[in-house]
N, C-alpha and C positions, 0 to 999 in steps of 0.2 A: 504492500500499499503506499502509495506516494505522498509526502505530507506536502503544506504551500513550499516550505523554505526549499524543498527539493526542486519543485518542480517552477518553483519562480524565481529563486535570490537572482537567476543567470538576468533576471530581463532589467533588474536593479539598475536605473539610468540612461537605458536604451529610450531614445526618443520612440513614441508609438508602439510602448511596450504596451501600455494595458492593452492593445486589442490581441494580445499572444496572451491573456488568461486565462487558465483552464477555467469553465465556469461551472455551475456559478459560485461566486466568489464575493466575498464582504468587499467592498469598496469606499476609500476616506478619502475625500478630497483635504489634503494639510493645509492649502490656505482660505479655504471657506472655514475648516474647522477653527483654526488661528482667529479667525475675525468675528466667531460666535464666540470663543472662549474672551476676548478683549473685551467687544459690549458689552459682556452680561459682565468684568468688571469692573469696566469704567461706570458703568451703571448703578452700582451697589458702592463704589465708592463714592462717588458724586452725592448719595443719600445717607453718607456716611455708616455702613450697613457692611457687615462682615457676611463674606460667601464661603461657603462650605459645600457645593456641589457636590452630588449624588454619582456617588462612584457605581451605583447597580448600575450605570447607565451601560457606560464602557468596560467595567471589569478590566481598567489598562494602565500599568505601571504610567506609559510613557505619554498619556492623555494626561493622566494625575500630575503628572510632572508640570506636563506645559499649564492646567490649571495653577496648580502653589506657585511657578512661576511668575504667573501674571497676576499677582495676589489675594490669591485664595487662601482660608485659615490653614486647610487642609481639606480633607473629604469626608463623605459619608458613606458608608456599607451597612447592606442590608440584612448580612450575617458575620460570623466571625469567619467562616472560614475567605470571605473578600477581604475583611482585614487582617486575615493572617497575611491574605496572597500580597497585598496592598502594602503591607508593612517588611514582609522579606523584600523584596523592590525600595524599599530606603524611604516611603510615604511615612509622614507625619500626620499629625493633628489628624488623627481618625477619630469618627464618631459612630457608633454602632447602633442604627434606628430601630432596631427592633428588636425585644426582648430577647435576652440570651435566658433558658431558663433549661436545658436538658444538662441532668450533673458533667458529663462529659464536656459540651462546650460552653459551661462556668469553668471547670477546670483549664479549657483550651484560655477564655479570656481574664483569668489569674497571672495566666503564663505569661497571656502577653503585655499583659501590663505591668510584671515585672522588666522585662525588656523594652520597654515605650512608655514611658511616663504622660505620651502625651495621649494617649490613647481615649476615650471616654465612650458611654456606653448607656441606651436609657435603661428603667428599670420602670415596669408598672404593680407591683404587689411587693406588701411587706417581706412576705417568707422566699421567696428570689434574692432579695436584694438581702435579708439574710444568708442564705445559700452563698453570693456571690464574695458578700463579706468573710465567712469562714476560709471560704478558697483562696483569697487574699491573704489571711494571716498565714496559710499556711506554705504561699507563693512569696511573702515576704513583702507584697507588694500593697498598693492603694491606688484605688480610682475614682476618676471625676463620674459622676452621672448625671444624669436628667431625668425628670418625672415626663414620662409619656403622658400624656393627656389626650382619650377619647375626642376626636372633632365629630362626633356622630356616626359613625359607621362601623361599632358595636367590634371592630377590628383587635386593635390591640389600643390602651391606655387606660388610666381613673376615669370614672364615670359621674365622677361629681368634685364640686371644688372640696367638697369636706373629706373625700376620699384623699385627695391629692394634697390636701393640709396633714393627716395620719400620715401618709408615707414619706412626706417632709420630716416630720418627727421622730417614722422611724431609724430612716437613713440619717439623718444628723446625727441619731445615738448609738450605731456602727462605726466603730474608730477606725474602719479602712476605706471609706468609702465616703468620699465628697460629694455635698450636693452644688451643683452649680446653677441650675435653672430649669427649663421647661421644652417639653417639645410639642407642636400642634401641626399637625401635616392633616392638611384637609383634601384627600387624597379624590374622592367623590365629584368634586368642584374642580377640577385643574381640566377637564374638559367638555363642560358647557360650553357650547359653539360662539351662543349669543355673551358678548362682551357684558353690557345691562344685566342679562340672567345672572352671568358669574360674578359680577361687580356685589350683587346686591345678596347672590348668596353667602361671598365670603363675607360682607359685614356683617352678616347676622352672625356667619358663626366667630367671627372677631369678637364680636359686644360678649359673646360665651368666653372665649381665651379671657378678656379682660375682668371677667368677672371671677376667674379663677385663680387671675395673677394677684386680685384685690386679694382676698380670700388667705392668698399664702399671703402675701406681705403682711396682714390684719395680725399674724400668728408669730408673725418674725420671720419671714422665708423672702424675702423678695427676691424674683430668678433675676441673676446676674447675665444669662444667657436665655434668648427666648429663639427659638431656633423652628425653622421650619420653611413654609411656602414651597411653589414648584412653578415650572415653566409655565403653567398656563394662568397661573394668579402672579405672577413676582411683581409686573407693573401697579397691580391695585394692592398687594400686600404692602411695598414700597411705599405708597400713597397712604396706608392706612397708618405706617409707623409703626407699630406695636413689635415688630423682630428685629431682633439683636442680628441676627444672620440666616441669609437666606438657602435651603436646603435643593433648589431650582440644577436639574441634570440633563432633561435629553434637549435643550436650548443648544449644546454642541454640535445635537444632530439633524433636528429635526424631521419628525417623521408626519405622515399623514393626518395621525389624530391631532396633531397642534397644527398642520398647517391647514385643517379644516376649523382650524377657532380663528376671531377675532383676540388676538392678542393684548391689543394694546388699544382698541376703540374705536379706532380710524380705519380700520380696511390694512393697516401696514402690516409686513411681516417684518418683525426688528431681526430675525435669525437669517444666515441661509441653510439649505436644503446640503447638508454635507457629508450625508451616509447617503449609499447605495447600496445592491448587489446587479453585479450585472449577471446577466443569463443569455442564452443564444437560444436562437430561433434551430429547434432539432426536425422541424416536418411542417412543410407548408403546401397542402395535397388539396387544401379546398380555398375559395375566393374568399369568404369573409372569417377562415381562420387560420392563425398557424400555433404550434406547440412551443414552445421553449421549456427549457432544463430546468426551472425554480418551482418546484411544488410543496407539500407541504414539511419535508425537509430543510427547506432553504430560508421561508420567513414565516415570519410569528402566524397566528390565526385570529390572536384576540381581538384585533385593532381594524377589522374589517378585510380589506384585498389591498395587493399593492397597488401603484399607478404605476405608469410608462414616464417615465421623465425625457429619456430619449431613445432615439433606433427606431421610433415607431411611432404610428401617431400617436397623441397624446390623448387622444379621444379613447383609445381604443381600451374596452373592456376588458381587465384580467378577470381570471374564472380558475379557479384550481381543479385541476384535471388529474392529482393522485400525489403520492410521494413525491416522485421526482419531477413534474412536470403539471404546467399550466397553459393556458388558454391565453391567447391575444384576441379580442372579435371586434374589428370593426370592418364595414362595405370594402372590398377589394384588397383587402391587405395579406392574403394568398398571394397577389398578382406582386404587391411590393416589394416585397420579404420574400429569402431563400434561403434553407438550411447554410447555419454557421452564420449568419449577420448577427450582431450585436443588439445586448438592448440593455437600458438601464431602467432598472425601476425604483421608486421609491417606497420604501420600506413600510408597513402598516401601522408598529409599533417598533421601538429601536431596539428596549432592552431584552426582549425574549428572542428577536431577531441576532441580535449580534449574540447570545448566548448560544446559537447553533453552530458557532463560527469556533475555528482554534486562532485565527489572526487576521489582522487588519490588510488589505494590500492600499497602501498610500502613495496616492498620486497626485500628480501636477498635470492638469491638463490630461493630455494620454502618454503620459510618459510616468512610471512606477518609481517611486524614490524611495519606497521602504515599505518592510515587511513586517508591524509589531502584533505581538503576540496579546489575544486577550487572557490574562494574565491570570485572569479569575474564572476563568469558564469554569461554569459545571461547581463551582464552589458554591453549593447552595447550606450547607451543612455550616 
């Protein structure tokens, strides 16, 4: 079995080498990526807010380094495995945004804290906080923790202001935990396409957040860090002025889900589409349909379907046709394209699509310039 480096390393630096890539392949426009990183960094800095972008989007040491180099405080990770992979690559300032609760995962968290004092993690239950404290004692380490607040989706987080205060009291009573603040991530609001509707929803939820923060402050636990937000709501959250740092992640790539949203209220798209999947036509025997070599195994399926960015009519309808294949459907497309023709797709949902690949094929125009590993691919535990 040939891997990406064996197949493609010899193409790096060669003009036009993108057209020689074996497909399907994950392609990243380096110049658009860097412009997106710079744009979000500048926006956060202008508002006096920190940026700790979510690395579950990219799972990449190379990209995390570029974000931190542009001024990010660090990165967020969804799970302990992601955090370990990025920390092993020299990334500091990591916040683990999902509760770490399994016994072995808690041991790994304590070990990570022992070797990197900049790691932080969220907690949402006193019993788990006590287990983490005990593991830290064994490892001879301490850990900064953030209280996760449920924004109303009942996934993770304390469910009331009273529970937040009780957890803060529990955490501050544990010798190896340092309470730093709160997390509030409104995931279900990120993809509301209409700006006014999304702003109204976030404004209401931010009112709830401020009531929890007031209860904590009244009890003597004023949050130092208030972390959350996302690509879909970052402009609104900056206007509301409650967060001290943003966790937005997908802005670096821009997938179909976010391209379908009015992020700014004026219809402008503030970030470029940097990520894509390059595929090829493999069959063209019908006038209104061609088959390409990118199916369920090449693209996430939770965010709708991919859209054509180049190489075929942008109006062509994409339809999955199985594990390895999809159809592009448009009048006369089978007469316009022949087997072997390249097609670039904008992905439906970037995070799970990235997790399907081992490497980014980094391009500038039609030239392959680097191959970056998806360092934390599959690190879901």
